[in-house]
C-alpha positions in Angstrom: 185.6 7.4 38.1 183.0 8.3 40.9 184.5 9.6 44.1 184.2 7.3 47.0 181.7 8.5 49.7 183.0 8.0 53.2 180.2 7.6 55.7 180.6 8.0 59.5 180.3 4.8 61.5 179.1 4.1 65.0 179.7 1.0 67.2 176.3 -0.5 68.0 177.3 -1.1 71.6 178.5 2.5 72.1 175.4 3.9 70.5 173.2 1.7 72.7 175.1 2.7 75.8 174.9 6.5 75.0 171.2 6.0 74.3 170.6 4.3 77.7 172.6 6.8 79.6 170.8 9.8 78.0 167.4 8.2 78.7 168.3 7.6 82.3 170.1 10.8 83.1 168.4 13.4 80.9 164.8 12.1 80.5 163.9 9.8 83.3 165.6 11.7 86.1 163.7 14.9 85.2 160.3 13.5 84.4 158.6 10.6 82.5 159.7 9.5 79.1 157.2 7.7 76.8 157.6 6.2 73.4 154.6 5.4 71.1 154.7 3.6 67.8 158.2 2.3 67.7 156.8 -0.6 65.8 156.5 1.8 62.8 160.3 2.1 62.6 161.6 -0.8 60.5 164.3 -2.8 62.4 166.4 -3.2 59.2 166.6 -1.5 55.9 166.8 2.2 54.9 164.4 4.7 56.3 164.1 8.5 56.7 163.0 9.5 60.2 161.4 12.9 60.0 160.7 14.6 63.4 159.4 18.0 64.4 162.2 20.2 65.7 161.6 22.6 68.6 164.5 21.9 71.1 168.0 20.7 71.4 166.6 17.6 73.2 164.8 16.4 70.0 167.7 14.4 68.5 168.4 12.3 71.7 164.6 11.9 72.3 164.2 10.4 68.8 167.0 8.0 69.5 165.8 7.1 73.0 162.3 6.3 71.8 163.3 3.5 69.4 165.2 0.3 69.4 166.7 1.1 66.0 170.2 2.6 65.8 170.0 5.8 63.8 172.2 8.2 62.0 171.9 12.0 62.0 172.4 14.9 59.7 173.4 17.7 62.2 174.0 21.4 61.7 177.7 22.2 61.0 177.9 24.5 64.1 177.8 21.5 66.4 181.1 20.2 65.0 183.1 23.3 65.7 184.0 22.3 69.3 186.4 19.4 69.4 184.7 17.5 72.2 181.3 17.8 70.5 182.7 16.8 67.2 184.3 13.7 68.6 181.1 12.7 70.5 178.5 13.2 67.8 180.8 11.8 65.1 181.3 8.7 67.2 177.5 8.3 67.2 177.4 8.4 63.4 176.4 12.0 62.8 177.7 14.2 60.0 177.5 17.9 59.3 175.3 19.9 57.0 175.7 23.5 56.0 172.3 25.0 56.4 170.9 27.6 54.0 173.0 26.5 51.0 173.3 23.6 48.7 175.5 21.2 50.6 176.2 18.5 48.0 178.6 16.6 50.3 175.9 16.0 53.0 173.5 14.9 50.3 176.0 12.5 48.9 176.6 11.0 52.4 172.8 10.8 53.0 172.3 8.9 49.8 175.1 6.6 50.5 173.8 5.9 54.1 170.4 5.1 52.8 171.9 2.9 50.1 173.7 1.0 52.9 170.3 0.5 54.7 170.7 3.0 57.5 167.9 4.8 59.4 168.7 8.4 58.8 167.2 11.2 61.0 166.5 14.4 59.0 164.7 17.3 60.7 162.6 18.4 57.7 162.2 22.0 58.9 166.0 22.4 58.8 166.2 24.3 62.0 164.3 24.6 65.3 160.9 26.2 65.3 159.2 28.3 68.0 157.0 25.5 69.3 153.9 27.2 67.9 154.2 26.8 64.1 155.8 24.1 62.0 158.4 25.7 59.7 158.2 24.9 55.9 159.5 21.5 54.9 163.0 21.6 53.2 163.0 20.7 49.5 166.0 18.4 50.2 163.8 16.0 52.1 161.4 15.6 49.1 164.5 15.1 46.9 165.9 12.3 49.0 162.5 10.7 49.4 161.9 10.7 45.7 165.4 9.5 44.7 165.7 6.7 47.3 162.0 5.6 47.5 162.6 4.6 51.2 159.9 4.7 53.9 159.4 8.1 55.6 158.5 7.9 59.3 156.9 11.2 60.6 157.7 11.8 64.2 155.9 14.0 66.8 157.8 15.1 69.9 155.8 16.4 72.8 157.4 18.1 75.8 160.9 19.0 74.7 159.8 22.5 73.8 159.1 23.1 77.5 162.0 21.0 78.9 164.6 22.9 76.9 163.0 25.8 75.0 164.8 27.6 72.1 167.3 30.1 73.5 168.3 28.2 76.6 170.6 25.2 77.5 169.0 24.7 80.9 167.0 21.5 81.2 163.7 21.8 83.1 161.5 19.1 84.7 158.7 17.7 82.7 157.5 14.7 80.6 158.5 13.9 77.1 156.6 11.7 74.6 158.0 10.6 71.2 155.4 9.3 68.7 156.5 7.5 65.5 153.9 7.7 62.8 152.9 5.2 60.0 155.5 5.0 57.3 154.8 6.2 53.8 156.8 6.7 50.6 157.1 9.6 48.1 155.4 7.6 45.3 152.4 6.8 47.5 151.4 10.4 48.1 153.0 12.3 45.2 150.6 11.2 42.4 150.4 14.3 40.2 151.9 14.3 36.7 153.6 17.6 37.5 156.8 17.1 39.5 156.7 20.5 41.1 153.2 19.8 42.4 154.4 16.4 43.6 157.1 18.0 45.8 154.5 20.3 47.3 152.0 17.4 47.8 154.7 15.4 49.6 155.8 18.3 51.8 152.3 19.2 52.7 151.5 15.5 53.6 154.6 15.2 55.7 153.9 18.4 57.5 150.3 17.4 58.2 151.3 14.1 59.6 153.9 15.6 62.0 151.4 18.2 63.2 148.7 15.5 63.6 151.0 13.3 65.8 151.9 16.3 68.0 148.3 17.5 68.3 147.0 14.0 69.2 149.2 13.9 72.2 148.8 17.3 73.6 151.2 19.5 71.7 149.2 22.2 69.9 151.4 23.2 67.0 150.1 24.4 63.6 151.3 24.4 60.0 152.8 27.7 58.8 
């Protein structure tokens, strides 16, 4: 008998309050926050939100830019401190062990998408240096292929200077979040060879993320 998959829950009112508070205190008090293309994020139904990752501010920025409540796959290290574990778990996040095959996080991701959630996955797997997009994780292609849900590429401009890698200090500056046009794995991966399909999908996703960043003033390149 298949083992039941327990997915984290988040009260919509609590999520909305935290999103509002973060937008007011973190983003609007230190600069201007702009959201572009939120209409590309479906209001209901499963979707994978795939943003660039260059700062600790990226997860809240993605949430603040959209009216859609989202779930997050977050690195395991964030759950080690009790206060952080309680907070991010209450917002519907769950841990992933980076650099290894974490079957439990994959099971939770599949179940969340089955339940019609919008799941934020940073396709690079970790933060980049703000100059080059890191390679796309194979797990993103696997989830996209298996679930056939829309993938929304996301460019984030400004967080790499507001809170650069290696610091927890928030600087002043503007932040822009750009949600791109959705696409599915089957729409872009049209080769008869599945290995080639994964590469085609990953290259397409990477190019869309970089394009969204570049169009709005963030000069980042594909590795």
